[in-house]
PDB file with SEQRES, HELIX, SHEET and CRYST1 records, atoms N, CA, C and O in Angstrom:
SEQRES   1 A   80  MET PHE ALA SER TYR SER PHE SER GLU ALA ASN TYR GLY          
SEQRES   2 A   80  GLN ASN THR LEU ALA GLY GLY LEU PRO ALA GLY ILE GLU          
SEQRES   3 A   80  ASP ARG GLN HIS ALA ALA ARG ILE GLY LEU GLU ARG ARG          
SEQRES   4 A   80  PHE GLY LYS ASN VAL THR ALA LYS LEU GLN TYR GLY TYR          
SEQRES   5 A   80  ASP SER TYR ALA GLU PRO GLY SER GLY SER VAL ASN ASN          
SEQRES   6 A   80  PHE ILE ALA HIS SER VAL PHE GLY THR ILE THR CYS ARG          
SEQRES   7 A   80  TRP PRO                                                      
HELIX    1 AA1 PRO A   58  SER A   60  5                                   3    
SHEET    1 AA1 4 PHE A   2  ASN A  11  0                                        
SHEET    2 AA1 4 GLU A  26  PHE A  40 -1                                        
SHEET    3 AA1 4 VAL A  44  ALA A  56 -1                                        
SHEET    4 AA1 4 PHE A  66  CYS A  77 -1                                        
CRYST1    1.000    1.000    1.000  90.00  90.00  90.00 P 1           1          
ATOM      1  N   MET A   1      92.438-262.819 -22.773  1.00  0.00           N  
ATOM      2  CA  MET A   1      92.021-263.366 -21.541  1.00  0.00           C  
ATOM      3  C   MET A   1      91.729-262.212 -20.508  1.00  0.00           C  
ATOM      4  O   MET A   1      92.400-261.181 -20.476  1.00  0.00           O  
ATOM      5  N   PHE A   2      90.717-262.463 -19.704  1.00  0.00           N  
ATOM      6  CA  PHE A   2      90.331-261.469 -18.671  1.00  0.00           C  
ATOM      7  C   PHE A   2      89.768-262.152 -17.523  1.00  0.00           C  
ATOM      8  O   PHE A   2      89.260-263.269 -17.621  1.00  0.00           O  
ATOM      9  N   ALA A   3      89.857-261.438 -16.327  1.00  0.00           N  
ATOM     10  CA  ALA A   3      89.400-261.984 -15.056  1.00  0.00           C  
ATOM     11  C   ALA A   3      89.034-260.769 -14.215  1.00  0.00           C  
ATOM     12  O   ALA A   3      89.583-259.675 -14.341  1.00  0.00           O  
ATOM     13  N   SER A   4      88.001-261.065 -13.294  1.00  0.00           N  
ATOM     14  CA  SER A   4      87.627-260.011 -12.350  1.00  0.00           C  
ATOM     15  C   SER A   4      87.034-260.649 -11.111  1.00  0.00           C  
ATOM     16  O   SER A   4      86.547-261.779 -11.134  1.00  0.00           O  
ATOM     17  N   TYR A   5      87.092-259.883 -10.017  1.00  0.00           N  
ATOM     18  CA  TYR A   5      86.605-260.368  -8.795  1.00  0.00           C  
ATOM     19  C   TYR A   5      86.021-259.175  -8.068  1.00  0.00           C  
ATOM     20  O   TYR A   5      86.671-258.130  -8.084  1.00  0.00           O  
ATOM     21  N   SER A   6      84.836-259.225  -7.418  1.00  0.00           N  
ATOM     22  CA  SER A   6      84.356-258.215  -6.623  1.00  0.00           C  
ATOM     23  C   SER A   6      83.809-258.808  -5.267  1.00  0.00           C  
ATOM     24  O   SER A   6      83.363-259.953  -5.202  1.00  0.00           O  
ATOM     25  N   PHE A   7      83.866-258.044  -4.307  1.00  0.00           N  
ATOM     26  CA  PHE A   7      83.280-258.405  -3.015  1.00  0.00           C  
ATOM     27  C   PHE A   7      82.557-257.274  -2.406  1.00  0.00           C  
ATOM     28  O   PHE A   7      82.967-256.118  -2.510  1.00  0.00           O  
ATOM     29  N   SER A   8      81.420-257.618  -1.732  1.00  0.00           N  
ATOM     30  CA  SER A   8      80.571-256.587  -1.120  1.00  0.00           C  
ATOM     31  C   SER A   8      80.102-257.182   0.236  1.00  0.00           C  
ATOM     32  O   SER A   8      79.778-258.366   0.338  1.00  0.00           O  
ATOM     33  N   GLU A   9      80.083-256.309   1.269  1.00  0.00           N  
ATOM     34  CA  GLU A   9      79.698-256.719   2.555  1.00  0.00           C  
ATOM     35  C   GLU A   9      78.961-255.482   3.150  1.00  0.00           C  
ATOM     36  O   GLU A   9      79.436-254.349   3.082  1.00  0.00           O  
ATOM     37  N   ALA A  10      77.757-255.779   3.743  1.00  0.00           N  
ATOM     38  CA  ALA A  10      76.889-254.803   4.338  1.00  0.00           C  
ATOM     39  C   ALA A  10      76.647-255.241   5.779  1.00  0.00           C  
ATOM     40  O   ALA A  10      76.310-256.401   6.015  1.00  0.00           O  
ATOM     41  N   ASN A  11      76.808-254.355   6.732  1.00  0.00           N  
ATOM     42  CA  ASN A  11      76.480-254.616   8.135  1.00  0.00           C  
ATOM     43  C   ASN A  11      75.644-253.488   8.690  1.00  0.00           C  
ATOM     44  O   ASN A  11      76.117-252.562   9.349  1.00  0.00           O  
ATOM     45  N   TYR A  12      74.418-253.623   8.392  1.00  0.00           N  
ATOM     46  CA  TYR A  12      73.396-252.701   8.937  1.00  0.00           C  
ATOM     47  C   TYR A  12      72.542-253.309  10.036  1.00  0.00           C  
ATOM     48  O   TYR A  12      71.516-252.729  10.391  1.00  0.00           O  
ATOM     49  N   GLY A  13      72.919-254.447  10.585  1.00  0.00           N  
ATOM     50  CA  GLY A  13      72.174-255.058  11.548  1.00  0.00           C  
ATOM     51  C   GLY A  13      72.199-254.283  12.856  1.00  0.00           C  
ATOM     52  O   GLY A  13      73.161-253.576  13.156  1.00  0.00           O  
ATOM     53  N   GLN A  14      71.117-254.427  13.637  1.00  0.00           N  
ATOM     54  CA  GLN A  14      70.922-253.774  14.826  1.00  0.00           C  
ATOM     55  C   GLN A  14      70.529-254.778  16.010  1.00  0.00           C  
ATOM     56  O   GLN A  14      69.696-255.670  15.845  1.00  0.00           O  
ATOM     57  N   ASN A  15      71.104-254.588  17.045  1.00  0.00           N  
ATOM     58  CA  ASN A  15      70.691-255.478  18.221  1.00  0.00           C  
ATOM     59  C   ASN A  15      69.310-254.926  18.873  1.00  0.00           C  
ATOM     60  O   ASN A  15      69.269-253.935  19.601  1.00  0.00           O  
ATOM     61  N   THR A  16      68.267-255.653  18.532  1.00  0.00           N  
ATOM     62  CA  THR A  16      66.932-255.279  18.904  1.00  0.00           C  
ATOM     63  C   THR A  16      66.291-256.439  19.649  1.00  0.00           C  
ATOM     64  O   THR A  16      65.079-256.642  19.581  1.00  0.00           O  
ATOM     65  N   LEU A  17      67.107-257.188  20.351  1.00  0.00           N  
ATOM     66  CA  LEU A  17      66.661-258.297  21.093  1.00  0.00           C  
ATOM     67  C   LEU A  17      65.525-258.023  22.040  1.00  0.00           C  
ATOM     68  O   LEU A  17      64.614-258.832  22.214  1.00  0.00           O  
ATOM     69  N   ALA A  18      65.607-256.802  22.677  1.00  0.00           N  
ATOM     70  CA  ALA A  18      64.542-256.456  23.618  1.00  0.00           C  
ATOM     71  C   ALA A  18      63.224-256.204  22.951  1.00  0.00           C  
ATOM     72  O   ALA A  18      62.159-256.469  23.509  1.00  0.00           O  
ATOM     73  N   GLY A  19      63.313-255.667  21.697  1.00  0.00           N  
ATOM     74  CA  GLY A  19      62.086-255.460  20.941  1.00  0.00           C  
ATOM     75  C   GLY A  19      61.486-256.643  20.313  1.00  0.00           C  
ATOM     76  O   GLY A  19      60.315-256.619  19.933  1.00  0.00           O  
ATOM     77  N   GLY A  20      62.243-257.691  20.183  1.00  0.00           N  
ATOM     78  CA  GLY A  20      61.728-258.972  19.687  1.00  0.00           C  
ATOM     79  C   GLY A  20      61.959-259.267  18.234  1.00  0.00           C  
ATOM     80  O   GLY A  20      61.995-260.428  17.826  1.00  0.00           O  
ATOM     81  N   LEU A  21      62.123-258.173  17.409  1.00  0.00           N  
ATOM     82  CA  LEU A  21      62.366-258.388  15.967  1.00  0.00           C  
ATOM     83  C   LEU A  21      63.695-257.842  15.574  1.00  0.00           C  
ATOM     84  O   LEU A  21      64.062-256.742  15.987  1.00  0.00           O  
ATOM     85  N   PRO A  22      64.395-258.545  14.822  1.00  0.00           N  
ATOM     86  CA  PRO A  22      65.736-258.058  14.301  1.00  0.00           C  
ATOM     87  C   PRO A  22      65.453-256.941  13.238  1.00  0.00           C  
ATOM     88  O   PRO A  22      64.507-256.975  12.450  1.00  0.00           O  
ATOM     89  N   ALA A  23      66.363-255.979  13.314  1.00  0.00           N  
ATOM     90  CA  ALA A  23      66.263-254.880  12.190  1.00  0.00           C  
ATOM     91  C   ALA A  23      67.509-254.756  11.501  1.00  0.00           C  
ATOM     92  O   ALA A  23      68.559-255.074  12.060  1.00  0.00           O  
ATOM     93  N   GLY A  24      67.476-254.302  10.285  1.00  0.00           N  
ATOM     94  CA  GLY A  24      68.618-254.103   9.479  1.00  0.00           C  
ATOM     95  C   GLY A  24      69.010-255.345   8.766  1.00  0.00           C  
ATOM     96  O   GLY A  24      68.331-256.365   8.880  1.00  0.00           O  
ATOM     97  N   ILE A  25      70.180-255.293   7.965  1.00  0.00           N  
ATOM     98  CA  ILE A  25      70.501-256.431   7.195  1.00  0.00           C  
ATOM     99  C   ILE A  25      71.991-256.570   7.302  1.00  0.00           C  
ATOM    100  O   ILE A  25      72.699-255.576   7.459  1.00  0.00           O  
ATOM    101  N   GLU A  26      72.474-257.771   7.221  1.00  0.00           N  
ATOM    102  CA  GLU A  26      73.929-258.199   7.158  1.00  0.00           C  
ATOM    103  C   GLU A  26      74.035-259.195   5.900  1.00  0.00           C  
ATOM    104  O   GLU A  26      73.321-260.192   5.792  1.00  0.00           O  
ATOM    105  N   ASP A  27      74.914-258.849   5.053  1.00  0.00           N  
ATOM    106  CA  ASP A  27      75.150-259.757   3.954  1.00  0.00           C  
ATOM    107  C   ASP A  27      76.527-259.745   3.381  1.00  0.00           C  
ATOM    108  O   ASP A  27      77.275-258.797   3.619  1.00  0.00           O  
ATOM    109  N   ARG A  28      76.888-260.721   2.658  1.00  0.00           N  
ATOM    110  CA  ARG A  28      78.254-260.844   2.039  1.00  0.00           C  
ATOM    111  C   ARG A  28      78.045-261.374   0.588  1.00  0.00           C  
ATOM    112  O   ARG A  28      77.311-262.339   0.380  1.00  0.00           O  
ATOM    113  N   GLN A  29      78.647-260.781  -0.325  1.00  0.00           N  
ATOM    114  CA  GLN A  29      78.493-261.209  -1.776  1.00  0.00           C  
ATOM    115  C   GLN A  29      79.904-261.239  -2.346  1.00  0.00           C  
ATOM    116  O   GLN A  29      80.719-260.354  -2.085  1.00  0.00           O  
ATOM    117  N   HIS A  30      80.188-262.346  -3.181  1.00  0.00           N  
ATOM    118  CA  HIS A  30      81.335-262.565  -3.898  1.00  0.00           C  
ATOM    119  C   HIS A  30      80.912-262.803  -5.422  1.00  0.00           C  
ATOM    120  O   HIS A  30      79.923-263.479  -5.708  1.00  0.00           O  
ATOM    121  N   ALA A  31      81.699-262.223  -6.342  1.00  0.00           N  
ATOM    122  CA  ALA A  31      81.381-262.476  -7.671  1.00  0.00           C  
ATOM    123  C   ALA A  31      82.764-262.582  -8.477  1.00  0.00           C  
ATOM    124  O   ALA A  31      83.611-261.698  -8.348  1.00  0.00           O  
ATOM    125  N   ALA A  32      82.947-263.571  -9.223  1.00  0.00           N  
ATOM    126  CA  ALA A  32      84.191-263.793 -10.012  1.00  0.00           C  
ATOM    127  C   ALA A  32      83.849-264.079 -11.431  1.00  0.00           C  
ATOM    128  O   ALA A  32      82.893-264.786 -11.747  1.00  0.00           O  
ATOM    129  N   ARG A  33      84.656-263.510 -12.277  1.00  0.00           N  
ATOM    130  CA  ARG A  33      84.472-263.757 -13.800  1.00  0.00           C  
ATOM    131  C   ARG A  33      85.782-264.154 -14.376  1.00  0.00           C  
ATOM    132  O   ARG A  33      86.811-263.702 -13.875  1.00  0.00           O  
ATOM    133  N   ILE A  34      85.824-264.980 -15.408  1.00  0.00           N  
ATOM    134  CA  ILE A  34      86.982-265.389 -16.132  1.00  0.00           C  
ATOM    135  C   ILE A  34      86.529-265.601 -17.591  1.00  0.00           C  
ATOM    136  O   ILE A  34      85.399-266.035 -17.813  1.00  0.00           O  
ATOM    137  N   GLY A  35      87.355-265.313 -18.559  1.00  0.00           N  
ATOM    138  CA  GLY A  35      86.927-265.542 -19.887  1.00  0.00           C  
ATOM    139  C   GLY A  35      88.030-265.225 -20.902  1.00  0.00           C  
ATOM    140  O   GLY A  35      89.119-264.721 -20.627  1.00  0.00           O  
ATOM    141  N   LEU A  36      87.589-265.595 -22.126  1.00  0.00           N  
ATOM    142  CA  LEU A  36      88.463-265.365 -23.251  1.00  0.00           C  
ATOM    143  C   LEU A  36      87.766-264.464 -24.232  1.00  0.00           C  
ATOM    144  O   LEU A  36      86.536-264.453 -24.286  1.00  0.00           O  
ATOM    145  N   GLU A  37      88.534-263.680 -25.034  1.00  0.00           N  
ATOM    146  CA  GLU A  37      87.990-262.837 -26.039  1.00  0.00           C  
ATOM    147  C   GLU A  37      88.888-262.907 -27.202  1.00  0.00           C  
ATOM    148  O   GLU A  37      90.108-262.834 -27.060  1.00  0.00           O  
ATOM    149  N   ARG A  38      88.291-263.055 -28.413  1.00  0.00           N  
ATOM    150  CA  ARG A  38      89.109-263.159 -29.646  1.00  0.00           C  
ATOM    151  C   ARG A  38      88.488-262.338 -30.721  1.00  0.00           C  
ATOM    152  O   ARG A  38      87.267-262.274 -30.860  1.00  0.00           O  
ATOM    153  N   ARG A  39      89.333-261.715 -31.475  1.00  0.00           N  
ATOM    154  CA  ARG A  39      88.903-260.847 -32.628  1.00  0.00           C  
ATOM    155  C   ARG A  39      89.232-261.731 -33.847  1.00  0.00           C  
ATOM    156  O   ARG A  39      90.306-262.328 -33.930  1.00  0.00           O  
ATOM    157  N   PHE A  40      88.273-261.795 -34.788  1.00  0.00           N  
ATOM    158  CA  PHE A  40      88.356-262.425 -36.082  1.00  0.00           C  
ATOM    159  C   PHE A  40      88.230-261.247 -37.124  1.00  0.00           C  
ATOM    160  O   PHE A  40      87.142-260.746 -37.406  1.00  0.00           O  
ATOM    161  N   GLY A  41      89.279-260.895 -37.606  1.00  0.00           N  
ATOM    162  CA  GLY A  41      89.377-259.803 -38.591  1.00  0.00           C  
ATOM    163  C   GLY A  41      89.026-258.520 -37.821  1.00  0.00           C  
ATOM    164  O   GLY A  41      89.041-258.517 -36.590  1.00  0.00           O  
ATOM    165  N   LYS A  42      88.714-257.449 -38.529  1.00  0.00           N  
ATOM    166  CA  LYS A  42      88.472-256.238 -37.892  1.00  0.00           C  
ATOM    167  C   LYS A  42      87.017-255.908 -37.471  1.00  0.00           C  
ATOM    168  O   LYS A  42      86.734-254.943 -36.762  1.00  0.00           O  
ATOM    169  N   ASN A  43      86.115-256.798 -37.970  1.00  0.00           N  
ATOM    170  CA  ASN A  43      84.710-256.526 -37.645  1.00  0.00           C  
ATOM    171  C   ASN A  43      84.004-257.552 -36.746  1.00  0.00           C  
ATOM    172  O   ASN A  43      82.851-257.329 -36.378  1.00  0.00           O  
ATOM    173  N   VAL A  44      84.616-258.605 -36.400  1.00  0.00           N  
ATOM    174  CA  VAL A  44      83.923-259.635 -35.629  1.00  0.00           C  
ATOM    175  C   VAL A  44      84.827-260.022 -34.391  1.00  0.00           C  
ATOM    176  O   VAL A  44      86.018-260.314 -34.502  1.00  0.00           O  
ATOM    177  N   THR A  45      84.109-259.991 -33.167  1.00  0.00           N  
ATOM    178  CA  THR A  45      84.757-260.367 -32.001  1.00  0.00           C  
ATOM    179  C   THR A  45      83.801-261.384 -31.267  1.00  0.00           C  
ATOM    180  O   THR A  45      82.579-261.240 -31.257  1.00  0.00           O  
ATOM    181  N   ALA A  46      84.473-262.436 -30.647  1.00  0.00           N  
ATOM    182  CA  ALA A  46      83.752-263.410 -29.954  1.00  0.00           C  
ATOM    183  C   ALA A  46      84.296-263.439 -28.488  1.00  0.00           C  
ATOM    184  O   ALA A  46      85.476-263.218 -28.217  1.00  0.00           O  
ATOM    185  N   LYS A  47      83.363-263.723 -27.598  1.00  0.00           N  
ATOM    186  CA  LYS A  47      83.698-263.765 -26.204  1.00  0.00           C  
ATOM    187  C   LYS A  47      83.040-264.886 -25.492  1.00  0.00           C  
ATOM    188  O   LYS A  47      81.845-265.101 -25.691  1.00  0.00           O  
ATOM    189  N   LEU A  48      83.770-265.655 -24.635  1.00  0.00           N  
ATOM    190  CA  LEU A  48      83.219-266.775 -23.821  1.00  0.00           C  
ATOM    191  C   LEU A  48      83.557-266.391 -22.329  1.00  0.00           C  
ATOM    192  O   LEU A  48      84.714-266.092 -22.036  1.00  0.00           O  
ATOM    193  N   GLN A  49      82.615-266.396 -21.444  1.00  0.00           N  
ATOM    194  CA  GLN A  49      82.885-265.963 -20.132  1.00  0.00           C  
ATOM    195  C   GLN A  49      82.121-266.906 -19.218  1.00  0.00           C  
ATOM    196  O   GLN A  49      81.002-267.320 -19.519  1.00  0.00           O  
ATOM    197  N   TYR A  50      82.803-267.264 -18.000  1.00  0.00           N  
ATOM    198  CA  TYR A  50      82.235-267.988 -16.906  1.00  0.00           C  
ATOM    199  C   TYR A  50      82.149-267.177 -15.698  1.00  0.00           C  
ATOM    200  O   TYR A  50      83.087-266.436 -15.405  1.00  0.00           O  
ATOM    201  N   GLY A  51      81.007-267.259 -14.906  1.00  0.00           N  
ATOM    202  CA  GLY A  51      80.821-266.426 -13.752  1.00  0.00           C  
ATOM    203  C   GLY A  51      80.440-267.280 -12.611  1.00  0.00           C  
ATOM    204  O   GLY A  51      79.720-268.263 -12.785  1.00  0.00           O  
ATOM    205  N   TYR A  52      80.902-266.942 -11.432  1.00  0.00           N  
ATOM    206  CA  TYR A  52      80.583-267.528 -10.119  1.00  0.00           C  
ATOM    207  C   TYR A  52      80.105-266.474  -9.245  1.00  0.00           C  
ATOM    208  O   TYR A  52      80.781-265.452  -9.125  1.00  0.00           O  
ATOM    209  N   ASP A  53      78.964-266.622  -8.597  1.00  0.00           N  
ATOM    210  CA  ASP A  53      78.446-265.687  -7.640  1.00  0.00           C  
ATOM    211  C   ASP A  53      77.927-266.370  -6.348  1.00  0.00           C  
ATOM    212  O   ASP A  53      77.229-267.382  -6.406  1.00  0.00           O  
ATOM    213  N   SER A  54      78.255-265.839  -5.287  1.00  0.00           N  
ATOM    214  CA  SER A  54      77.898-266.414  -3.943  1.00  0.00           C  
ATOM    215  C   SER A  54      77.329-265.255  -3.029  1.00  0.00           C  
ATOM    216  O   SER A  54      77.952-264.206  -2.866  1.00  0.00           O  
ATOM    217  N   TYR A  55      76.114-265.511  -2.449  1.00  0.00           N  
ATOM    218  CA  TYR A  55      75.494-264.467  -1.579  1.00  0.00           C  
ATOM    219  C   TYR A  55      75.049-265.171  -0.355  1.00  0.00           C  
ATOM    220  O   TYR A  55      74.440-266.240  -0.390  1.00  0.00           O  
ATOM    221  N   ALA A  56      75.386-264.510   0.785  1.00  0.00           N  
ATOM    222  CA  ALA A  56      75.036-265.051   2.147  1.00  0.00           C  
ATOM    223  C   ALA A  56      74.430-263.880   2.973  1.00  0.00           C  
ATOM    224  O   ALA A  56      74.975-262.781   3.064  1.00  0.00           O  
ATOM    225  N   GLU A  57      73.190-264.231   3.597  1.00  0.00           N  
ATOM    226  CA  GLU A  57      72.529-263.245   4.412  1.00  0.00           C  
ATOM    227  C   GLU A  57      72.154-264.019   5.723  1.00  0.00           C  
ATOM    228  O   GLU A  57      71.071-264.602   5.786  1.00  0.00           O  
ATOM    229  N   PRO A  58      72.995-264.030   6.720  1.00  0.00           N  
ATOM    230  CA  PRO A  58      72.710-264.812   7.984  1.00  0.00           C  
ATOM    231  C   PRO A  58      71.490-264.437   8.575  1.00  0.00           C  
ATOM    232  O   PRO A  58      70.825-265.310   9.132  1.00  0.00           O  
ATOM    233  N   GLY A  59      71.058-263.172   8.539  1.00  0.00           N  
ATOM    234  CA  GLY A  59      69.845-262.803   9.270  1.00  0.00           C  
ATOM    235  C   GLY A  59      68.536-263.394   8.755  1.00  0.00           C  
ATOM    236  O   GLY A  59      67.516-263.405   9.445  1.00  0.00           O  
ATOM    237  N   SER A  60      68.601-263.885   7.521  1.00  0.00           N  
ATOM    238  CA  SER A  60      67.342-264.528   6.979  1.00  0.00           C  
ATOM    239  C   SER A  60      67.305-265.934   7.229  1.00  0.00           C  
ATOM    240  O   SER A  60      66.478-266.603   6.609  1.00  0.00           O  
ATOM    241  N   GLY A  61      68.111-266.510   8.080  1.00  0.00           N  
ATOM    242  CA  GLY A  61      68.109-267.941   8.395  1.00  0.00           C  
ATOM    243  C   GLY A  61      68.603-268.774   7.173  1.00  0.00           C  
ATOM    244  O   GLY A  61      68.254-269.945   7.020  1.00  0.00           O  
ATOM    245  N   SER A  62      69.472-268.087   6.267  1.00  0.00           N  
ATOM    246  CA  SER A  62      69.972-268.811   5.197  1.00  0.00           C  
ATOM    247  C   SER A  62      68.930-268.970   4.037  1.00  0.00           C  
ATOM    248  O   SER A  62      69.239-269.628   3.045  1.00  0.00           O  
ATOM    249  N   VAL A  63      67.809-268.430   4.136  1.00  0.00           N  
ATOM    250  CA  VAL A  63      66.725-268.613   3.170  1.00  0.00           C  
ATOM    251  C   VAL A  63      67.137-267.853   1.916  1.00  0.00           C  
ATOM    252  O   VAL A  63      66.878-268.383   0.836  1.00  0.00           O  
ATOM    253  N   ASN A  64      67.732-266.706   1.935  1.00  0.00           N  
ATOM    254  CA  ASN A  64      68.130-265.924   0.797  1.00  0.00           C  
ATOM    255  C   ASN A  64      69.511-266.233   0.265  1.00  0.00           C  
ATOM    256  O   ASN A  64      69.931-265.592  -0.699  1.00  0.00           O  
ATOM    257  N   ASN A  65      70.227-267.155   0.821  1.00  0.00           N  
ATOM    258  CA  ASN A  65      71.566-267.586   0.338  1.00  0.00           C  
ATOM    259  C   ASN A  65      71.468-268.223  -1.029  1.00  0.00           C  
ATOM    260  O   ASN A  65      70.518-268.934  -1.353  1.00  0.00           O  
ATOM    261  N   PHE A  66      72.527-267.930  -1.845  1.00  0.00           N  
ATOM    262  CA  PHE A  66      72.516-268.655  -3.073  1.00  0.00           C  
ATOM    263  C   PHE A  66      73.989-268.795  -3.680  1.00  0.00           C  
ATOM    264  O   PHE A  66      74.883-268.016  -3.352  1.00  0.00           O  
ATOM    265  N   ILE A  67      74.163-269.749  -4.508  1.00  0.00           N  
ATOM    266  CA  ILE A  67      75.371-269.821  -5.267  1.00  0.00           C  
ATOM    267  C   ILE A  67      75.004-270.008  -6.709  1.00  0.00           C  
ATOM    268  O   ILE A  67      74.196-270.887  -7.010  1.00  0.00           O  
ATOM    269  N   ALA A  68      75.527-269.262  -7.585  1.00  0.00           N  
ATOM    270  CA  ALA A  68      75.099-269.358  -9.079  1.00  0.00           C  
ATOM    271  C   ALA A  68      76.346-269.532  -9.974  1.00  0.00           C  
ATOM    272  O   ALA A  68      77.425-268.996  -9.719  1.00  0.00           O  
ATOM    273  N   HIS A  69      76.129-270.267 -10.967  1.00  0.00           N  
ATOM    274  CA  HIS A  69      77.167-270.368 -11.991  1.00  0.00           C  
ATOM    275  C   HIS A  69      76.619-269.951 -13.358  1.00  0.00           C  
ATOM    276  O   HIS A  69      75.487-270.315 -13.678  1.00  0.00           O  
ATOM    277  N   SER A  70      77.384-269.190 -14.199  1.00  0.00           N  
ATOM    278  CA  SER A  70      76.888-268.771 -15.405  1.00  0.00           C  
ATOM    279  C   SER A  70      77.851-268.820 -16.470  1.00  0.00           C  
ATOM    280  O   SER A  70      79.042-268.617 -16.233  1.00  0.00           O  
ATOM    281  N   VAL A  71      77.405-269.090 -17.695  1.00  0.00           N  
ATOM    282  CA  VAL A  71      78.276-269.146 -18.909  1.00  0.00           C  
ATOM    283  C   VAL A  71      77.661-268.217 -19.909  1.00  0.00           C  
ATOM    284  O   VAL A  71      76.459-268.295 -20.165  1.00  0.00           O  
ATOM    285  N   PHE A  72      78.407-267.384 -20.454  1.00  0.00           N  
ATOM    286  CA  PHE A  72      77.933-266.471 -21.469  1.00  0.00           C  
ATOM    287  C   PHE A  72      78.871-266.552 -22.763  1.00  0.00           C  
ATOM    288  O   PHE A  72      80.097-266.569 -22.652  1.00  0.00           O  
ATOM    289  N   GLY A  73      78.254-266.598 -23.924  1.00  0.00           N  
ATOM    290  CA  GLY A  73      78.952-266.544 -25.083  1.00  0.00           C  
ATOM    291  C   GLY A  73      78.350-265.472 -25.950  1.00  0.00           C  
ATOM    292  O   GLY A  73      77.128-265.460 -26.097  1.00  0.00           O  
ATOM    293  N   THR A  74      79.112-264.566 -26.538  1.00  0.00           N  
ATOM    294  CA  THR A  74      78.719-263.570 -27.387  1.00  0.00           C  
ATOM    295  C   THR A  74      79.545-263.346 -28.640  1.00  0.00           C  
ATOM    296  O   THR A  74      80.764-263.512 -28.650  1.00  0.00           O  
ATOM    297  N   ILE A  75      78.891-262.992 -29.618  1.00  0.00           N  
ATOM    298  CA  ILE A  75      79.587-262.698 -30.911  1.00  0.00           C  
ATOM    299  C   ILE A  75      79.112-261.246 -31.320  1.00  0.00           C  
ATOM    300  O   ILE A  75      77.914-260.972 -31.398  1.00  0.00           O  
ATOM    301  N   THR A  76      80.112-260.333 -31.576  1.00  0.00           N  
ATOM    302  CA  THR A  76      79.764-258.998 -31.953  1.00  0.00           C  
ATOM    303  C   THR A  76      80.251-258.832 -33.370  1.00  0.00           C  
ATOM    304  O   THR A  76      81.376-259.203 -33.703  1.00  0.00           O  
ATOM    305  N   CYS A  77      79.405-258.277 -34.195  1.00  0.00           N  
ATOM    306  CA  CYS A  77      79.670-257.902 -35.638  1.00  0.00           C  
ATOM    307  C   CYS A  77      79.527-256.454 -35.785  1.00  0.00           C  
ATOM    308  O   CYS A  77      78.504-255.851 -35.463  1.00  0.00           O  
ATOM    309  N   ARG A  78      80.675-255.855 -36.327  1.00  0.00           N  
ATOM    310  CA  ARG A  78      80.484-254.487 -36.628  1.00  0.00           C  
ATOM    311  C   ARG A  78      80.269-254.176 -38.127  1.00  0.00           C  
ATOM    312  O   ARG A  78      81.060-254.586 -38.976  1.00  0.00           O  
ATOM    313  N   TRP A  79      79.222-253.470 -38.414  1.00  0.00           N  
ATOM    314  CA  TRP A  79      78.889-253.219 -39.827  1.00  0.00           C  
ATOM    315  C   TRP A  79      79.722-252.078 -40.291  1.00  0.00           C  
ATOM    316  O   TRP A  79      79.820-251.086 -39.570  1.00  0.00           O  
ATOM    317  N   PRO A  80      80.349-252.143 -41.477  1.00  0.00           N  
ATOM    318  CA  PRO A  80      81.226-251.014 -41.943  1.00  0.00           C  
ATOM    319  C   PRO A  80      80.211-249.895 -42.365  1.00  0.00           C  
ATOM    320  O   PRO A  80      80.624-248.820 -42.800  1.00  0.00           O  
TER     321      PRO A  80                                                      
END                                                                             
C-alpha cells in the first residue's frame, strides 16, 4: 500500500487597481494519491492507483479552476 499528498501555493499577485489590470498570479493546488502494489513472482508487478487533484486560481474568476479524479493500472514484466 502507498499514499502521497502534495500542496502548492503561489502568491505573486500585485495590487494594480490604479492601473486597471491585475498583474501576477495566485493559485492553490492539492494532489493526493493512494494505491496498492503487488508482486507476482520475481518478474511481474501490478499496481492500481487512484488520484485526486484540485486547482484553484481566484484571479481568473474561477475559469481555470478544476477538480480531477484519475485511476491508473499498470503491469510491469521484467524479462530475465
